[in-house]
C-alpha positions in Angstrom: -170.9 38.5 33.0 -167.5 38.6 35.2 -169.0 36.5 38.2 -167.4 33.6 36.9 -164.2 34.8 37.6 -165.2 35.9 41.1 -166.4 32.1 41.4 -163.1 30.5 40.8 -161.6 32.9 43.0 -163.9 31.7 45.9 -163.6 27.9 45.1 -159.5 28.1 44.7 -159.1 30.2 47.9 -156.6 32.8 48.6 -152.9 31.8 48.2 -151.0 33.4 51.3 -148.8 35.7 50.6 -149.5 35.9 46.9 -152.0 39.1 47.3 -149.5 41.3 49.1 -146.7 40.2 46.4 -149.2 41.2 43.6 -150.2 44.6 45.3 -146.4 45.6 45.5 -145.7 44.6 42.0 -148.6 46.6 40.9 -147.4 49.6 43.1 -143.8 49.6 41.5 -145.2 49.3 38.3 -147.5 52.3 38.6 -144.8 54.1 40.3 -142.4 53.2 37.9 -145.0 54.7 35.3 -145.3 58.2 37.1 -141.5 58.4 37.4 -141.2 58.2 33.4 -144.0 60.8 33.1 -142.4 63.2 35.4 -138.9 62.7 33.6 -140.7 63.5 30.3 -142.3 66.5 31.6 -139.0 67.8 33.2 -137.2 67.2 29.9 -139.8 69.7 28.6 -138.4 72.3 31.1 -137.2 72.1 34.4 -139.1 75.5 35.4 -142.4 73.6 35.6 -143.0 74.0 39.4 -145.8 71.2 39.1 -143.2 68.9 37.5 -140.7 69.5 40.2 -142.9 69.6 43.1 -144.0 65.7 41.5 -140.4 64.9 41.3 -140.0 65.8 44.9 -143.0 63.6 45.9 -141.9 60.5 44.1 -138.5 61.0 45.6 -140.0 61.5 49.0 -141.8 58.2 48.7 -138.9 56.2 48.3 -137.5 57.0 51.8 -138.8 54.9 54.2 -137.0 55.7 57.6 -135.7 58.7 59.5 -131.7 59.1 59.0 -129.8 61.0 61.5 -126.1 61.8 60.5 -123.8 63.1 63.5 -120.9 65.3 62.7 -122.1 65.9 59.4 -120.7 68.7 56.9 -122.3 72.0 57.2 -125.2 73.2 55.5 -124.4 75.0 52.1 -124.7 78.5 51.9 -128.3 79.7 51.9 -130.9 82.7 52.2 -134.1 82.8 54.0 -133.9 79.6 55.9 -135.2 79.3 59.6 -132.5 79.1 62.4 -134.5 78.3 65.3 -133.4 77.5 69.1 -134.2 74.1 70.2 -134.0 73.3 74.0 -132.3 70.3 74.8 -131.6 67.9 77.5 -129.1 68.9 80.4 -130.2 72.7 79.3 -128.3 72.3 76.1 -129.9 74.6 73.6 -129.3 73.5 69.9 -130.3 75.6 66.8 -132.5 74.1 63.9 -132.1 74.9 60.6 -134.6 74.3 57.8 -135.2 75.3 54.2 -133.6 78.4 52.3 -132.7 79.0 48.8 -129.4 79.7 47.1 -128.8 81.5 44.1 -125.8 79.9 41.7 -124.8 82.9 39.8 -122.6 80.8 37.4 -125.5 78.5 36.3 -128.0 81.3 36.8 -130.3 78.9 38.6 -132.1 79.1 42.1 -132.0 76.4 44.4 -134.4 75.7 47.1 -134.1 73.4 50.0 -136.1 71.3 52.5 -133.2 69.7 54.4 -132.9 69.6 58.5 -129.8 70.5 60.2 -128.9 70.9 63.9 -126.4 73.2 64.7 -124.8 72.2 68.4 -123.1 75.7 69.5 -121.4 74.3 72.3 -119.2 72.0 70.1 -119.4 73.8 66.6 -120.8 70.8 64.9 -123.6 70.0 62.8 -126.3 67.2 62.6 -128.0 66.3 59.5 -131.8 64.7 59.7 -133.4 63.1 56.5 -136.9 62.6 57.6 -139.4 61.8 54.8 -143.0 62.9 54.2 -142.3 66.5 55.2 -142.8 69.9 53.8 -141.7 70.5 50.2 -139.0 72.6 49.5 -139.4 76.1 50.5 -137.7 79.5 51.7 -139.2 82.6 53.5 -141.4 80.7 55.6 -141.6 80.9 59.5 -140.6 78.6 62.1 -141.1 78.2 65.9 -140.8 75.9 68.6 -143.3 74.9 71.3 -143.6 72.1 73.6 -141.3 69.5 72.0 -142.3 70.8 68.5 -141.2 72.8 65.6 -143.7 74.5 63.7 -143.7 75.6 60.2 -146.1 77.7 58.2 -145.7 79.2 54.4 -143.0 80.0 52.6 -142.3 79.8 48.6 -140.8 77.7 45.9 -139.0 79.4 43.1 -138.8 77.9 39.6 -134.9 77.5 38.9 -134.9 80.5 36.3 -136.9 82.6 38.9 -139.6 83.4 36.7 -142.4 81.5 38.5 -143.5 81.2 42.2 -145.6 78.8 44.2 -146.4 80.3 47.9 -147.7 77.6 50.7 -150.4 78.0 53.1 -149.5 74.4 54.8 -148.7 73.9 58.6 -146.3 71.2 59.6 -144.7 70.3 62.9 -141.6 68.1 63.8 -141.3 66.0 66.7 -138.1 66.9 68.2 -137.9 63.4 69.8 -138.5 61.2 67.0 -138.0 64.0 63.9 -141.1 62.7 62.5 -143.2 65.0 60.2 -147.0 65.8 60.7 -149.1 68.1 58.7 -151.5 69.8 60.7 -155.2 70.7 59.6 -155.1 74.0 57.9 -158.7 74.6 56.5 -159.8 78.2 57.2 -156.5 79.5 57.6 -154.3 82.1 56.2 -153.9 82.8 52.5 -151.0 81.3 50.9 -148.2 83.7 51.4 -144.1 84.2 52.3 -142.4 87.0 53.8 -144.7 87.1 56.7 -143.6 86.6 60.2 -144.7 84.1 63.1 -144.4 84.0 66.8 -145.6 81.7 69.7 -147.5 83.0 72.7 -148.8 80.3 75.3 -150.3 77.9 73.4 -151.1 79.8 70.0 -149.2 80.6 67.0 -149.4 84.0 65.6 -149.0 85.2 61.9 -148.9 88.7 60.6 -148.4 90.2 57.1 -146.5 88.7 54.2 -147.2 88.8 50.4 -148.5 86.6 47.6 -146.9 86.8 44.0 -148.9 85.6 41.3 -146.2 86.5 38.4 -148.5 89.4 37.4 -148.9 91.2 40.6 -148.0 91.2 44.2 -150.6 91.7 47.3 -149.2 92.4 50.6 -151.1 91.8 53.9 -151.7 93.3 57.4 -153.8 90.7 58.6 -153.6 88.5 61.8 -154.2 85.1 62.3 -153.9 82.7 65.4 -153.7 79.0 65.1 -155.0 77.5 68.6 -152.3 74.5 69.2 -154.7 72.2 71.6 -157.4 72.6 69.1 -155.8 72.5 65.8 -157.8 75.0 64.4 -157.1 78.7 62.7 -159.1 81.9 63.9 -159.0 85.3 61.8 -158.5 88.1 64.0 -160.4 90.3 61.6 -159.4 93.1 59.1 -157.0 95.3 60.5 -158.4 98.9 60.7 -156.8 102.4 60.1 -155.0 102.1 63.6 -152.5 99.2 62.5 -149.4 98.7 60.5 -149.8 98.8 56.9 -149.7 95.6 54.6 -145.9 94.5 54.3 -143.5 91.8 54.3 -140.1 91.2 55.8 -140.9 93.3 59.4 -139.9 91.5 62.5 -141.8 90.4 65.5 -141.0 90.0 69.1 -143.2 89.1 72.1 -142.9 90.5 75.8 -145.3 89.4 78.3 -148.7 89.7 76.9 -147.6 92.3 74.2 -146.5 91.8 70.6 -143.8 94.3 68.9 -143.5 94.8 65.1 -140.8 96.9 63.6 -140.0 97.5 60.0 -140.6 95.7 56.8 -141.1 96.6 53.2 -143.7 97.0 50.5 -142.9 97.1 47.0 -145.2 99.9 45.0 -145.6 100.0 41.3 -146.0 103.5 39.5 -149.2 103.6 38.0 -147.8 105.7 35.0 -144.6 104.0 34.0 -145.6 100.4 35.8 -142.1 100.6 37.2 -141.7 99.2 40.7 -140.1 101.3 43.8 -139.4 99.6 47.4 -141.0 101.6 50.1 -139.3 100.5 53.5 -140.9 101.3 56.9 -139.2 101.9 60.1 -142.5 102.1 62.2 -142.7 100.2 65.8 -146.2 98.9 67.0 -147.4 96.9 70.0 -150.3 94.8 69.8 -152.1 93.9 73.2 -152.4 89.9 72.9 -155.4 90.1 75.1 -157.7 92.4 73.0 -155.8 92.3 69.9 -155.5 96.3 69.4 -152.7 97.8 67.9 -151.0 100.7 69.2 -148.0 102.8 67.2 -145.3 103.8 69.3 -143.1 106.9 69.0 -139.5 106.6 67.8 -137.7 107.2 71.0 -133.8 106.9 71.8 -131.2 106.2 69.2 -133.0 104.2 66.5 -131.2 102.4 63.6 -131.4 104.2 60.3 -134.3 102.9 58.0 -133.3 99.7 56.5 -134.7 96.4 55.1 -133.5 92.8 55.4 -132.2 93.2 59.1 -132.3 90.2 61.4 -133.9 90.8 65.0 -134.4 88.2 67.8 -135.2 88.6 71.7 -132.6 88.7 74.8 -134.3 89.0 78.3 -136.2 92.4 78.2 -134.5 93.6 74.9 -134.8 92.8 71.2 -131.8 93.1 69.4 -131.5 94.3 65.6 -128.3 93.4 63.6 -127.7 94.0 59.8 -129.9 95.0 56.9 -129.7 96.7 53.7 -130.7 100.3 52.2 -130.4 100.9 48.4 -129.4 104.5 47.3 -129.7 106.2 44.0 -126.9 107.3 42.2 -125.9 108.9 39.0 -128.2 108.1 36.1 -130.2 104.8 36.7 -127.5 103.5 39.0 -128.4 102.3 42.5 -125.8 101.7 45.4 -126.4 99.6 48.4 -125.3 100.2 51.6 -124.9 97.2 53.8 -125.0 97.3 57.7 -123.3 95.4 60.6 -124.2 97.6 63.7 -125.9 96.1 66.4 -129.2 97.7 68.2 -131.3 97.0 71.2 -135.0 97.8 71.6 -135.5 98.2 75.4 -139.2 96.1 75.5 -140.0 98.0 78.5 -139.1 101.8 77.8 -139.3 101.2 74.4 -136.3 103.2 73.8 -133.7 102.3 70.9 -129.9 102.3 71.5 -126.9 101.1 69.7 -125.2 98.0 71.4 -121.4 99.3 72.1 -118.6 96.7 72.4 -116.1 96.8 74.9 -112.1 96.8 73.7 -110.1 94.1 75.2 -106.8 95.4 77.0 -104.9 94.2 73.9 -107.3 96.3 71.7 -107.0 99.3 73.8 -103.1 99.3 74.0 -103.5 99.0 70.2 -105.5 101.9 69.6 -103.4 104.2 71.6 -100.6 103.2 69.9 -102.0 104.7 66.9 -103.7 107.7 68.0 -101.0 110.0 67.1 -101.6 109.1 63.2 -103.7 110.8 61.0 -107.5 109.3 60.6 -106.6 107.9 57.3 -102.9 106.7 58.2 -104.1 104.8 61.3 -107.0 103.1 59.7 -104.9 101.7 56.6 -101.6 100.9 58.4 -103.5 99.3 61.2 -105.3 96.9 58.5 -101.8 96.3 57.2 -100.4 95.4 60.9 -103.4 93.2 61.4 -102.4 91.2 58.2 -98.7 91.4 58.5 -97.2 88.0 59.5 -94.9 89.9 62.3 -97.5 89.9 64.4 -98.6 86.6 65.8 -102.1 87.4 67.1 -103.1 88.6 63.6 -102.4 85.0 62.1 -105.2 83.9 64.7 -107.7 86.5 63.4 -110.3 85.0 60.7 -110.3 86.6 57.2 -114.1 86.9 57.7 -113.4 89.5 60.4 -110.5 91.9 59.3 -109.5 92.9 55.9 -107.8 90.5 53.3 -104.1 90.8 53.2 -103.6 91.6 49.4 -106.7 94.3 50.1 -104.9 95.9 53.0 -101.6 96.0 51.0 -103.3 97.6 48.3 -105.1 100.0 50.1 -102.3 101.0 52.1 -99.8 101.5 49.2 -102.1 103.9 47.8 -103.0 105.4 51.1 -99.5 106.6 51.7 -98.8 107.8 48.2 -100.1 111.6 48.7 -100.2 111.8 44.6 -102.5 109.0 44.5 -106.5 108.9 43.8 -106.8 106.7 46.8 -105.2 109.0 49.3 -107.1 111.9 48.2 -110.2 109.8 48.2 -109.6 108.8 51.9 -108.7 111.9 53.2 -111.5 113.5 51.9 -114.3 111.2 52.3 -113.2 110.0 55.5 -113.1 113.3 57.0 -115.8 115.5 55.3 -118.2 113.6 53.7 -121.6 111.9 54.7 -124.3 110.0 52.5 -124.7 111.0 49.0 -121.7 113.3 49.1 -119.5 110.4 49.4 -120.8 109.0 46.0 -120.0 112.7 44.6 -116.4 112.0 46.0 -115.8 108.9 44.1 -117.0 110.3 41.0 -114.4 113.3 41.4 -111.5 111.2 42.3 -112.2 108.6 39.7 -112.4 105.7 42.4 -114.8 102.8 41.8 -115.3 99.2 42.0 -114.8 97.5 45.7 -112.1 100.0 47.0 -115.2 102.7 46.7 -117.5 100.8 48.8 -114.5 99.9 51.1 -114.2 103.8 51.9 -118.0 104.1 52.1 -119.1 101.2 54.0 -115.9 99.5 55.4 -118.5 97.2 57.5 -119.0 95.4 53.9 -115.6 93.9 54.8 -115.8 93.4 58.5 -113.9 96.1 59.3 -114.5 98.7 62.0 -112.4 101.8 61.8 -112.9 103.1 65.1 -111.8 100.1 66.3 -109.5 98.6 63.6 -108.4 95.4 65.6 -111.6 94.4 66.8 -113.0 91.6 64.2 -116.9 91.8 63.7 -118.9 90.5 60.8 -119.3 91.9 57.6 -122.2 94.1 57.0 -124.8 92.0 55.4 -128.7 91.7 54.8 -130.8 88.6 55.6 -128.7 87.4 58.3 -130.0 84.4 60.0 -129.8 85.1 63.9 -130.8 82.9 67.3 -129.8 83.7 71.2 -129.0 80.4 73.2 -128.5 81.6 76.8 -126.8 84.9 76.7 -124.8 84.3 73.5 -126.2 85.8 70.2 -125.4 83.3 67.2 -125.3 84.7 63.1 -125.6 82.6 60.4 -124.6 83.7 56.8 -126.4 86.4 54.9 -126.2 88.5 51.7 -123.2 90.7 50.8 -123.2 92.9 47.7 -119.5 93.5 46.6 -119.3 95.5 43.2 -122.6 94.4 41.9 -121.8 90.8 42.9 -124.3 89.1 45.3 -122.3 86.8 47.6 -124.2 84.3 49.9 -122.3 83.9 53.2 -121.9 80.8 55.6 -120.0 82.1 58.1 -120.9 81.9 62.1 -120.2 84.6 64.4 -121.1 84.5 68.2 -121.5 87.5 70.6 -121.4 87.3 74.7 -124.6 89.3 75.2 -123.5 90.0 78.8 -119.7 90.9 78.5 -120.1 92.4 75.3 -116.4 91.9 74.6 -116.2 91.6 70.9 -117.5 89.5 68.0 -115.9 85.8 67.4 -115.8 84.1 64.2 -116.8 80.5 64.7 -116.6 79.5 61.3 -115.0 81.3 58.3 -116.9 81.9 55.3 -116.0 79.5 52.3 -118.3 81.0 49.5 -117.8 83.7 47.3 -114.6 84.8 48.5 -113.3 85.6 44.9 -115.5 88.7 44.8 -113.2 90.2 47.4 -110.0 90.0 45.6 -108.5 93.0 43.8 -109.7 92.5 40.1 -113.1 94.2 41.6 -111.1 97.0 43.0 -110.4 98.9 39.7 -112.4 101.7 38.6 -115.3 101.1 36.2 -114.0 102.3 33.0 -117.2 102.7 31.5 -119.0 104.5 34.2 -120.4 107.6 33.1 -119.2 110.7 34.5 -121.5 113.2 36.1 -119.8 116.3 34.7 -118.6 117.6 38.1 -114.7 117.6 38.1 -114.3 120.2 40.9 -113.4 119.3 44.1 -117.1 119.0 46.2 -117.6 121.7 48.6 -116.9 120.7 52.2 
């Protein structure tokens, strides 16, 4: 029946160019229809992940060219991005940042990214790369660099209201010369997951653990997978036996020779009776033989870091460097307090011994410390911070606010610290001299001291203060820092700080010479959430429950 139309086409012949023009018009019409359908779907709820992904796909199709913007604005604050060293020409190693997420507290919305930035440590500048047809927005993924490519696996997309999650199992690579994305074959590979860890050994990617949250339950993994890069194929290393790390997310991996070391991680356990969730933090150390793929649990040796989650770890020569982290501690009633860290530890990968990394004071710092030695511990700490923020000392004007106490905070605490009748003074002298751990929390209650001031006394590292070397700036204590080693320099970007029950996502940049160890250097000050550190939050919470103990805690 339709043959007549076909005959007329053949008789008339093709009009040059008209076929392509008609196809282009049809494609444009179909794309417009798809955009309208997606827009209507989004109007019904922006938390529809399928609609969000479709919207991303349509926007991505509009991008035709790779655009590279030099000297771009720094990336917005974010967590759970990857920060991966990329060898460059003339031995200039840069650091590539991909993805991540940011919680907007004012709008109560989560934003997830898939943008690419290249950080140039030698110039302290950023380059933004806009490359189409790449991975969807994600966080808690993993990335490694090998032979001119950045490889990315897994991760998750969180809906703006944080009630829905989509986990990925796709594997991508970015050509570091052309900045073109390519999705690699993934058949027979790991389940969709995030919070896993990935490293590279010779010509293969190695993936361990992670978790998958379907909204009803969370499943943790302790499986091992290998991706053969020349063959572009996955291989499972079998189920972990009894002599293997337990299922977990958030661990850290490092490779030394033909051994892979795994440390820490966490698991959320659901109570069978009341269905409440409890976090179990791991501090075990394991070694995997990369020839036989047999695990060996190693004994804790040396001065290991305290048990914590959310720490960062990178490799420098024959050692792994651990920085930051967070520990949740139970307080009175149902309250939980978070302790953050800014200590730096190293694990000797030959002897498998832990020890803290000690920084060296400069001559100026030593002179300042000696001058303050005659004062009491509390007065020295407070007056030292006041001097550090005083305009009478020109050196202090150069100190970044990210590394020392804010001047208004220092004045507030110094004023209270010099008044022997004040609760600040009593709390300082008692807490700094006699108390550790939970006893500190009880001291807060006794002296009616709450808010950020109490956090300062318990964990001054939250504010970037080291009371032992008061004039030495260092990063604020934080969870989930992004870390990279370039040559002999450690770089730290951002992280999460909790102040007076407020989460602050940092975007500061710090560096540390790993050979000289002569102190942290603030390369870029934090620009996000500084209002959480002002003195409105220092007042005692009047609604805070008393624990019924008004007497001084025993020493």
